[in-house]
PDB file of N, CA, C and O in Angstrom:
ATOM      1  N   MET A   1      12.985  -1.246   5.771  1.00  0.00           N
ATOM      2  CA  MET A   1      11.255  -0.335   5.683  1.00  0.00           C
ATOM      3  C   MET A   1      10.285  -1.524   5.939  1.00  0.00           C
ATOM      4  O   MET A   1      10.446  -2.737   5.812  1.00  0.00           O
ATOM      5  N   SER A   2       9.230  -0.779   6.338  1.00  0.00           N
ATOM      6  CA  SER A   2       7.971  -1.584   6.652  1.00  0.00           C
ATOM      7  C   SER A   2       7.295  -2.146   5.730  1.00  0.00           C
ATOM      8  O   SER A   2       7.628  -1.765   4.608  1.00  0.00           O
ATOM      9  N   SER A   3       6.462  -2.917   5.759  1.00  0.00           N
ATOM     10  CA  SER A   3       5.730  -3.383   4.743  1.00  0.00           C
ATOM     11  C   SER A   3       4.622  -2.259   4.107  1.00  0.00           C
ATOM     12  O   SER A   3       4.296  -2.295   2.921  1.00  0.00           O
ATOM     13  N   SER A   4       4.112  -1.299   5.027  1.00  0.00           N
ATOM     14  CA  SER A   4       3.277  -0.076   4.684  1.00  0.00           C
ATOM     15  C   SER A   4       4.396   0.824   3.604  1.00  0.00           C
ATOM     16  O   SER A   4       3.941   1.303   2.566  1.00  0.00           O
ATOM     17  N   GLU A   5       5.638   0.966   3.904  1.00  0.00           N
ATOM     18  CA  GLU A   5       6.445   1.757   3.293  1.00  0.00           C
ATOM     19  C   GLU A   5       6.780   1.094   1.405  1.00  0.00           C
ATOM     20  O   GLU A   5       6.731   1.719   0.345  1.00  0.00           O
ATOM     21  N   VAL A   6       7.093  -0.323   1.673  1.00  0.00           N
ATOM     22  CA  VAL A   6       7.338  -1.142   0.583  1.00  0.00           C
ATOM     23  C   VAL A   6       5.795  -1.249  -0.074  1.00  0.00           C
ATOM     24  O   VAL A   6       5.717  -1.235  -1.303  1.00  0.00           O
ATOM     25  N   ALA A   7       4.638  -1.349   0.676  1.00  0.00           N
ATOM     26  CA  ALA A   7       3.593  -1.047  -0.328  1.00  0.00           C
ATOM     27  C   ALA A   7       3.504   0.102  -1.496  1.00  0.00           C
ATOM     28  O   ALA A   7       3.534  -0.086  -2.712  1.00  0.00           O
ATOM     29  N   ARG A   8       3.395   1.229  -0.857  1.00  0.00           N
ATOM     30  CA  ARG A   8       3.252   2.885  -0.946  1.00  0.00           C
ATOM     31  C   ARG A   8       4.834   2.757  -2.534  1.00  0.00           C
ATOM     32  O   ARG A   8       4.714   3.131  -3.700  1.00  0.00           O
ATOM     33  N   GLU A   9       5.729   2.295  -2.053  1.00  0.00           N
ATOM     34  CA  GLU A   9       6.743   2.352  -3.336  1.00  0.00           C
ATOM     35  C   GLU A   9       6.630   1.542  -4.614  1.00  0.00           C
ATOM     36  O   GLU A   9       7.058   1.689  -5.759  1.00  0.00           O
ATOM     37  N   LEU A  10       5.971   0.730  -4.059  1.00  0.00           N
ATOM     38  CA  LEU A  10       5.465  -0.363  -5.027  1.00  0.00           C
ATOM     39  C   LEU A  10       4.129  -0.247  -5.909  1.00  0.00           C
ATOM     40  O   LEU A  10       3.952  -0.629  -7.066  1.00  0.00           O
ATOM     41  N   GLY A  11       3.272   0.366  -5.063  1.00  0.00           N
ATOM     42  CA  GLY A  11       1.838   0.976  -5.826  1.00  0.00           C
ATOM     43  C   GLY A  11       0.886  -0.180  -5.353  1.00  0.00           C
ATOM     44  O   GLY A  11      -0.269  -0.198  -5.780  1.00  0.00           O
ATOM     45  N   VAL A  12       1.302  -1.085  -4.541  1.00  0.00           N
ATOM     46  CA  VAL A  12       0.221  -2.177  -4.163  1.00  0.00           C
ATOM     47  C   VAL A  12      -0.246  -1.607  -2.836  1.00  0.00           C
ATOM     48  O   VAL A  12       0.057  -0.494  -2.406  1.00  0.00           O
ATOM     49  N   THR A  13      -1.080  -2.571  -2.193  1.00  0.00           N
ATOM     50  CA  THR A  13      -1.355  -2.351  -0.841  1.00  0.00           C
ATOM     51  C   THR A  13      -0.700  -3.432   0.397  1.00  0.00           C
ATOM     52  O   THR A  13      -0.303  -4.587   0.243  1.00  0.00           O
ATOM     53  N   ARG A  14      -0.740  -2.738   1.452  1.00  0.00           N
ATOM     54  CA  ARG A  14       0.049  -3.598   2.433  1.00  0.00           C
ATOM     55  C   ARG A  14      -0.341  -4.949   2.778  1.00  0.00           C
ATOM     56  O   ARG A  14       0.386  -5.756   3.358  1.00  0.00           O
ATOM     57  N   GLN A  15      -1.525  -5.152   2.389  1.00  0.00           N
ATOM     58  CA  GLN A  15      -2.279  -6.670   2.486  1.00  0.00           C
ATOM     59  C   GLN A  15      -1.188  -7.381   1.210  1.00  0.00           C
ATOM     60  O   GLN A  15      -0.739  -8.491   1.496  1.00  0.00           O
ATOM     61  N   THR A  16      -0.965  -7.062   0.487  1.00  0.00           N
ATOM     62  CA  THR A  16      -0.500  -7.695  -1.078  1.00  0.00           C
ATOM     63  C   THR A  16       0.711  -7.957  -0.408  1.00  0.00           C
ATOM     64  O   THR A  16       0.956  -9.158  -0.522  1.00  0.00           O
ATOM     65  N   VAL A  17       1.761  -7.244   0.378  1.00  0.00           N
ATOM     66  CA  VAL A  17       3.116  -7.113   0.506  1.00  0.00           C
ATOM     67  C   VAL A  17       2.753  -8.359   1.580  1.00  0.00           C
ATOM     68  O   VAL A  17       3.524  -9.308   1.445  1.00  0.00           O
ATOM     69  N   ALA A  18       1.738  -8.538   2.610  1.00  0.00           N
ATOM     70  CA  ALA A  18       1.714  -9.709   3.598  1.00  0.00           C
ATOM     71  C   ALA A  18       1.444 -10.689   2.716  1.00  0.00           C
ATOM     72  O   ALA A  18       2.098 -11.726   2.832  1.00  0.00           O
ATOM     73  N   ARG A  19       0.634 -10.611   1.857  1.00  0.00           N
ATOM     74  CA  ARG A  19       0.450 -12.268   1.083  1.00  0.00           C
ATOM     75  C   ARG A  19       1.829 -12.855   0.574  1.00  0.00           C
ATOM     76  O   ARG A  19       2.409 -13.844   1.022  1.00  0.00           O
ATOM     77  N   TRP A  20       2.236 -12.005  -0.490  1.00  0.00           N
ATOM     78  CA  TRP A  20       3.708 -12.247  -0.484  1.00  0.00           C
ATOM     79  C   TRP A  20       4.827 -12.876   0.193  1.00  0.00           C
ATOM     80  O   TRP A  20       5.661 -13.680  -0.223  1.00  0.00           O
ATOM     81  N   VAL A  21       4.626 -12.222   1.561  1.00  0.00           N
ATOM     82  CA  VAL A  21       5.614 -13.228   2.662  1.00  0.00           C
ATOM     83  C   VAL A  21       4.549 -14.364   2.822  1.00  0.00           C
ATOM     84  O   VAL A  21       5.008 -15.489   2.630  1.00  0.00           O
ATOM     85  N   ARG A  22       3.154 -14.294   3.150  1.00  0.00           N
ATOM     86  CA  ARG A  22       2.849 -15.638   3.455  1.00  0.00           C
ATOM     87  C   ARG A  22       2.950 -16.622   2.027  1.00  0.00           C
ATOM     88  O   ARG A  22       2.717 -17.816   2.213  1.00  0.00           O
ATOM     89  N   GLN A  23       3.121 -16.399   1.301  1.00  0.00           N
ATOM     90  CA  GLN A  23       3.567 -17.278   0.265  1.00  0.00           C
ATOM     91  C   GLN A  23       4.714 -17.507  -0.383  1.00  0.00           C
ATOM     92  O   GLN A  23       4.878 -17.933  -1.527  1.00  0.00           O
ATOM     93  N   GLY A  24       5.643 -17.135   0.579  1.00  0.00           N
ATOM     94  CA  GLY A  24       7.130 -17.171   0.282  1.00  0.00           C
ATOM     95  C   GLY A  24       7.586 -16.461  -1.070  1.00  0.00           C
ATOM     96  O   GLY A  24       8.568 -16.907  -1.663  1.00  0.00           O
ATOM     97  N   ILE A  25       6.972 -15.495  -1.506  1.00  0.00           N
ATOM     98  CA  ILE A  25       7.320 -14.556  -2.602  1.00  0.00           C
ATOM     99  C   ILE A  25       8.469 -13.662  -2.119  1.00  0.00           C
ATOM    100  O   ILE A  25       9.596 -13.666  -2.615  1.00  0.00           O
ATOM    101  N   VAL A  26       8.065 -12.899  -1.102  1.00  0.00           N
ATOM    102  CA  VAL A  26       8.866 -12.204  -0.824  1.00  0.00           C
ATOM    103  C   VAL A  26       9.669 -12.699   0.340  1.00  0.00           C
ATOM    104  O   VAL A  26       9.233 -13.748   0.816  1.00  0.00           O
ATOM    105  N   THR A  27      10.502 -12.311   0.789  1.00  0.00           N
ATOM    106  CA  THR A  27      11.408 -12.815   2.059  1.00  0.00           C
ATOM    107  C   THR A  27      11.571 -11.156   2.836  1.00  0.00           C
ATOM    108  O   THR A  27      12.088 -10.296   2.123  1.00  0.00           O
ATOM    109  N   PRO A  28      11.215 -10.824   3.995  1.00  0.00           N
ATOM    110  CA  PRO A  28      11.997  -9.867   5.135  1.00  0.00           C
ATOM    111  C   PRO A  28      13.288  -9.956   5.272  1.00  0.00           C
ATOM    112  O   PRO A  28      13.841 -11.055   5.228  1.00  0.00           O
ATOM    113  N   ALA A  29      13.875  -8.968   5.433  1.00  0.00           N
ATOM    114  CA  ALA A  29      15.254  -8.496   5.530  1.00  0.00           C
ATOM    115  C   ALA A  29      15.697  -8.900   6.801  1.00  0.00           C
ATOM    116  O   ALA A  29      16.842  -9.296   7.016  1.00  0.00           O
ATOM    117  N   ALA A  30      14.523  -8.779   7.920  1.00  0.00           N
ATOM    118  CA  ALA A  30      14.337  -8.885   9.283  1.00  0.00           C
ATOM    119  C   ALA A  30      13.145  -8.927   9.924  1.00  0.00           C
ATOM    120  O   ALA A  30      12.124  -8.414   9.465  1.00  0.00           O
ATOM    121  N   VAL A  31      13.209  -9.517  10.976  1.00  0.00           N
ATOM    122  CA  VAL A  31      11.523  -9.384  11.628  1.00  0.00           C
ATOM    123  C   VAL A  31      12.121  -8.646  13.304  1.00  0.00           C
ATOM    124  O   VAL A  31      13.087  -9.065  13.940  1.00  0.00           O
ATOM    125  N   THR A  32      11.460  -7.796  13.591  1.00  0.00           N
ATOM    126  CA  THR A  32      11.377  -7.381  14.891  1.00  0.00           C
ATOM    127  C   THR A  32      11.167  -8.211  15.937  1.00  0.00           C
ATOM    128  O   THR A  32      10.636  -9.312  15.791  1.00  0.00           O
ATOM    129  N   ALA A  33      11.627  -7.682  17.247  1.00  0.00           N
ATOM    130  CA  ALA A  33      11.324  -8.607  18.572  1.00  0.00           C
ATOM    131  C   ALA A  33      10.005  -8.463  18.483  1.00  0.00           C
ATOM    132  O   ALA A  33       9.416  -9.315  19.149  1.00  0.00           O
ATOM    133  N   GLY A  34       9.264  -7.670  17.886  1.00  0.00           N
ATOM    134  CA  GLY A  34       7.656  -7.594  18.309  1.00  0.00           C
ATOM    135  C   GLY A  34       7.047  -8.032  16.990  1.00  0.00           C
ATOM    136  O   GLY A  34       5.888  -7.675  16.774  1.00  0.00           O
ATOM    137  N   GLY A  35       7.758  -8.849  15.969  1.00  0.00           N
ATOM    138  CA  GLY A  35       6.953  -9.480  15.039  1.00  0.00           C
ATOM    139  C   GLY A  35       7.009  -8.527  13.659  1.00  0.00           C
ATOM    140  O   GLY A  35       6.736  -9.097  12.602  1.00  0.00           O
ATOM    141  N   GLN A  36       7.291  -7.355  13.628  1.00  0.00           N
ATOM    142  CA  GLN A  36       6.812  -6.722  12.575  1.00  0.00           C
ATOM    143  C   GLN A  36       7.992  -7.055  11.439  1.00  0.00           C
ATOM    144  O   GLN A  36       9.132  -7.174  11.886  1.00  0.00           O
ATOM    145  N   ALA A  37       7.768  -7.235   9.788  1.00  0.00           N
ATOM    146  CA  ALA A  37       8.842  -7.432   9.029  1.00  0.00           C
ATOM    147  C   ALA A  37       9.565  -6.213   8.958  1.00  0.00           C
ATOM    148  O   ALA A  37       9.099  -5.254   9.573  1.00  0.00           O
ATOM    149  N   ARG A  38      10.578  -6.082   8.344  1.00  0.00           N
ATOM    150  CA  ARG A  38      11.261  -5.058   7.814  1.00  0.00           C
ATOM    151  C   ARG A  38      12.096  -5.355   6.615  1.00  0.00           C
ATOM    152  O   ARG A  38      12.893  -6.292   6.655  1.00  0.00           O
ATOM    153  N   PHE A  39      11.951  -4.546   5.455  1.00  0.00           N
ATOM    154  CA  PHE A  39      12.476  -5.217   4.295  1.00  0.00           C
ATOM    155  C   PHE A  39      13.416  -3.960   3.515  1.00  0.00           C
ATOM    156  O   PHE A  39      13.393  -2.747   3.722  1.00  0.00           O
ATOM    157  N   ARG A  40      14.145  -4.673   2.654  1.00  0.00           N
ATOM    158  CA  ARG A  40      15.036  -3.873   1.687  1.00  0.00           C
ATOM    159  C   ARG A  40      14.379  -3.662   0.454  1.00  0.00           C
ATOM    160  O   ARG A  40      13.883  -4.647  -0.091  1.00  0.00           O
ATOM    161  N   LEU A  41      14.290  -2.586  -0.068  1.00  0.00           N
ATOM    162  CA  LEU A  41      13.388  -2.212  -0.973  1.00  0.00           C
ATOM    163  C   LEU A  41      14.198  -2.852  -2.732  1.00  0.00           C
ATOM    164  O   LEU A  41      13.597  -2.967  -3.799  1.00  0.00           O
ATOM    165  N   ASP A  42      15.353  -3.088  -2.514  1.00  0.00           N
ATOM    166  CA  ASP A  42      15.805  -3.773  -3.743  1.00  0.00           C
ATOM    167  C   ASP A  42      15.925  -4.828  -3.623  1.00  0.00           C
ATOM    168  O   ASP A  42      16.100  -5.448  -4.671  1.00  0.00           O
ATOM    169  N   GLU A  43      15.902  -5.585  -2.390  1.00  0.00           N
ATOM    170  CA  GLU A  43      16.071  -7.154  -2.104  1.00  0.00           C
ATOM    171  C   GLU A  43      14.261  -7.709  -2.327  1.00  0.00           C
ATOM    172  O   GLU A  43      13.981  -8.833  -2.744  1.00  0.00           O
ATOM    173  N   VAL A  44      13.381  -6.828  -2.011  1.00  0.00           N
ATOM    174  CA  VAL A  44      12.197  -6.912  -2.673  1.00  0.00           C
ATOM    175  C   VAL A  44      11.516  -7.093  -4.193  1.00  0.00           C
ATOM    176  O   VAL A  44      10.602  -7.743  -4.700  1.00  0.00           O
ATOM    177  N   LYS A  45      12.482  -6.161  -4.587  1.00  0.00           N
ATOM    178  CA  LYS A  45      12.290  -5.768  -6.056  1.00  0.00           C
ATOM    179  C   LYS A  45      12.959  -7.000  -6.858  1.00  0.00           C
ATOM    180  O   LYS A  45      12.273  -7.526  -7.734  1.00  0.00           O
ATOM    181  N   GLN A  46      14.129  -7.441  -6.634  1.00  0.00           N
ATOM    182  CA  GLN A  46      14.697  -8.380  -7.113  1.00  0.00           C
ATOM    183  C   GLN A  46      13.563  -9.660  -6.619  1.00  0.00           C
ATOM    184  O   GLN A  46      13.062 -10.301  -7.543  1.00  0.00           O
ATOM    185  N   GLN A  47      13.184 -10.010  -5.256  1.00  0.00           N
ATOM    186  CA  GLN A  47      12.538 -11.423  -5.085  1.00  0.00           C
ATOM    187  C   GLN A  47      11.337 -11.339  -6.315  1.00  0.00           C
ATOM    188  O   GLN A  47      10.963 -12.381  -6.854  1.00  0.00           O
ATOM    189  N   LEU A  48      10.865 -10.231  -6.643  1.00  0.00           N
ATOM    190  CA  LEU A  48       9.557  -9.993  -7.627  1.00  0.00           C
ATOM    191  C   LEU A  48       9.997 -10.246  -8.491  1.00  0.00           C
ATOM    192  O   LEU A  48       9.469 -11.224  -9.021  1.00  0.00           O
ATOM    193  N   ARG A  49      11.072  -9.696  -9.172  1.00  0.00           N
ATOM    194  CA  ARG A  49      11.427 -10.259 -10.955  1.00  0.00           C
ATOM    195  C   ARG A  49      11.774 -11.663 -10.683  1.00  0.00           C
ATOM    196  O   ARG A  49      11.040 -12.405 -11.336  1.00  0.00           O
ATOM    197  N   GLU A  50      12.726 -12.373  -9.870  1.00  0.00           N
ATOM    198  CA  GLU A  50      12.538 -13.321  -9.993  1.00  0.00           C
ATOM    199  C   GLU A  50      11.806 -14.668 -10.168  1.00  0.00           C
ATOM    200  O   GLU A  50      11.954 -15.743 -10.750  1.00  0.00           O
ATOM    201  N   HIS A  51      10.683 -13.851  -9.111  1.00  0.00           N
ATOM    202  CA  HIS A  51       9.270 -14.899  -9.192  1.00  0.00           C
ATOM    203  C   HIS A  51       8.563 -14.686 -10.502  1.00  0.00           C
ATOM    204  O   HIS A  51       7.977 -15.602 -11.079  1.00  0.00           O
ATOM    205  N   THR A  52       8.622 -13.647 -10.885  1.00  0.00           N
ATOM    206  CA  THR A  52       7.821 -13.613 -12.344  1.00  0.00           C
ATOM    207  C   THR A  52       8.645 -14.415 -13.554  1.00  0.00           C
ATOM    208  O   THR A  52       8.239 -14.823 -14.643  1.00  0.00           O
ATOM    209  N   LEU A  53      10.118 -14.487 -12.858  1.00  0.00           N
ATOM    210  CA  LEU A  53      10.640 -15.262 -14.061  1.00  0.00           C
ATOM    211  C   LEU A  53      10.393 -16.851 -14.112  1.00  0.00           C
ATOM    212  O   LEU A  53      10.422 -17.509 -15.153  1.00  0.00           O
ATOM    213  N   ARG A  54      10.167 -17.317 -12.946  1.00  0.00           N
ATOM    214  CA  ARG A  54       9.987 -18.419 -12.190  1.00  0.00           C
ATOM    215  C   ARG A  54       8.345 -18.990 -13.203  1.00  0.00           C
ATOM    216  O   ARG A  54       8.123 -19.925 -13.972  1.00  0.00           O
ATOM    217  N   GLN A  55       7.624 -18.007 -12.737  1.00  0.00           N
ATOM    218  CA  GLN A  55       6.469 -17.873 -13.284  1.00  0.00           C
ATOM    219  C   GLN A  55       6.233 -18.558 -14.808  1.00  0.00           C
ATOM    220  O   GLN A  55       5.580 -19.494 -15.269  1.00  0.00           O
ATOM    221  N   ARG A  56       7.424 -17.230 -15.453  1.00  0.00           N
ATOM    222  CA  ARG A  56       7.000 -17.316 -17.122  1.00  0.00           C
ATOM    223  C   ARG A  56       7.614 -19.122 -17.572  1.00  0.00           C
ATOM    224  O   ARG A  56       7.258 -19.862 -18.489  1.00  0.00           O
ATOM    225  N   GLU A  57       8.630 -19.322 -16.476  1.00  0.00           N
ATOM    226  CA  GLU A  57       8.986 -20.626 -17.183  1.00  0.00           C
ATOM    227  C   GLU A  57       8.321 -21.939 -17.051  1.00  0.00           C
ATOM    228  O   GLU A  57       8.493 -22.914 -17.782  1.00  0.00           O
ATOM    229  N   GLN A  58       7.599 -21.849 -16.105  1.00  0.00           N
ATOM    230  CA  GLN A  58       6.059 -22.763 -16.092  1.00  0.00           C
ATOM    231  C   GLN A  58       5.256 -23.107 -16.715  1.00  0.00           C
ATOM    232  O   GLN A  58       4.332 -23.757 -16.227  1.00  0.00           O
TER     233      GLN A  58
END
């Protein structure tokens, strides 16, 4: 999925998804030859859950 598709599924903006990638919260499943990130929605959701748990432990 593209970042726009992920954003739509999660109810956030594309910029939010891009920020998560920059901050290392979410890692794309792949990056195209043109530099476009591609995601698997289930992986993104898992990465966000793990990030939330880490934040709560701090």
